C-alpha positions, 0 to 999 in steps of 0.5 A: 687104530691098532695103537688105540686097540693095544691101549684098550681104547676100543671105541676110538680104535673102532672109529679108525678101523671103520675108515679102512678100505677093507678090500685093499688089505691083504687076506691076513690083514683082513682077518686081523681087522675083522677080529679086532673090530669084533673085539671092539664091538663086543666091548661096547655090547654090540653082539650082533655085529661082533658075531659077524666079524668073528664069524669071518675070521672063524673061517680063516684057518690060516689066520693067527686069530682063527682060534681066538675068534672061535673062542669069542664066538662062544663068549658072544653067544654066551652073553646072548644066552644062546648056551647051546651055540656057545658050547659048540664054539667053546668045544671048537676053540678048546683044541687050542692050548691057549684057550683050553682051560677057559673053554673047559670052564665055560663048557661047565657053565653052559651045561649048567645053564642047559640043565645037564647037572651030571656033566657039571658035577663030573667035569666041574669036579675034575677042573675045580682043583686047577682053577684060579680063585675067582673061577674056582669060586664060581665053579664050586657054586655050580657044582653045589647047586647041581648036587642040591638039584640031584638031592645030595645036600651033603655034597652040595655043602662040600662045595658051598663057599661060606667065606664072606663075599665082597658083594654077596647077592640075594641069589648066592645067599639064598642058595647058601641058606637052601643048602644049609637048610637041606643039610639041617644046619639050621643055625648057619642057614639063618645067617644067610638071610637077607630082607629080599631072599624071597618067600621060600627063604622066609619059610625055611627060616621059620622052620629053622627057628622051630627046630631050634625051639625059638617060636617067637622068631618063627612067628615073624619069619612065617608072617613074612612068608605069608605076606609074599605072593609068589607061591600061593600054597606056600603062602597059605601054609606059612599063614597057618603056621604063623596063626598056630604059633601066635596061638601057642605063644600069645593065646592070640586067636585073631590070626586063626580068624584071619586065616579062616576069613581068607581061606575059609574052613574047607582045608584046615577049619576042623584042625584049627577048631580041634587044636583050639579046643584041646589047648583050652582044655589043657589050660583049663 
C-alpha cells in the first residue's frame, strides 16, 4: 500500500490500506494509515470519508502528519464550499512553516468567497509579490474583483492580468471587460467579448461602441442584450437603445413599434413619439 501510495497510484493503494487490521498497528502507524487513506479518498473526491480520516490525525499532535491533516481538512472543506470551516483549518495549519504560504493563499481565497473584500485587498496585496506565477495570477484576479466591488476601477485595473490565458473562461473575460468598461477603456473592453459572456457584457459592449462613435456596431450589441432574459429591466433598456439606434442609422421605425407592442407606451411612449417627431422635422 505504501509503495503504491508513493507512486501516486491512490486507487490501488486504497485497496491495500482497507485490508490492514487497524487495531494491530502502533499509534503512529495508525495516524499514518489514516492520513494516507484520507489522501486517497480526497483524490477520488470522496470528501466525506476523507474528512473522517484527516479528522482522526488532526487530533494526534505527536504524529508527523498532524499539520498536514489540518491543511487537508481545509482543502476538503474548501472543495465542499464550506469556506468558513476551511478558513478555520487553514489558520490552524498556517503555524507550520511547511504550510504557511499555501494557507495564506487559501485564506485570501476563502475570505473572498465569504465577501470580506477588505481582507482580500489587504492580505492579498501583501502576499502577491511573493507568490509563484500561477498563484499570483489567481490572487491578482481576486484583488481586482475586490477593488471593483469597492468601486475603485483604477485599482481593479492595476491587478487585471491582460495577457492571453491558456484556457480563458467566460467568467474571466467578463471580469476583464467589466473592469475596462468601468475604467472607460472601451477599446480594450470590447476585445474581451465572447459569445457567451452574458447580457450585461453585451449591453456594456453596445455602450462602449456608442462612446467610440460606432452606432452600427452598437445596434447589434444592444439587440443581443435585448434578446437575453436574465435581467428584465436591462433587457427593456437594451431594446429601447436598439430601437433608437435603428431609427438614427436606418430611419427604421419597426423596432420602435416592436418596443411599444412589447412594453406599451407607459414608460417611454411619449419620449419615442417626441423623438420621432423632432427627427422628422429636422430632416424635413
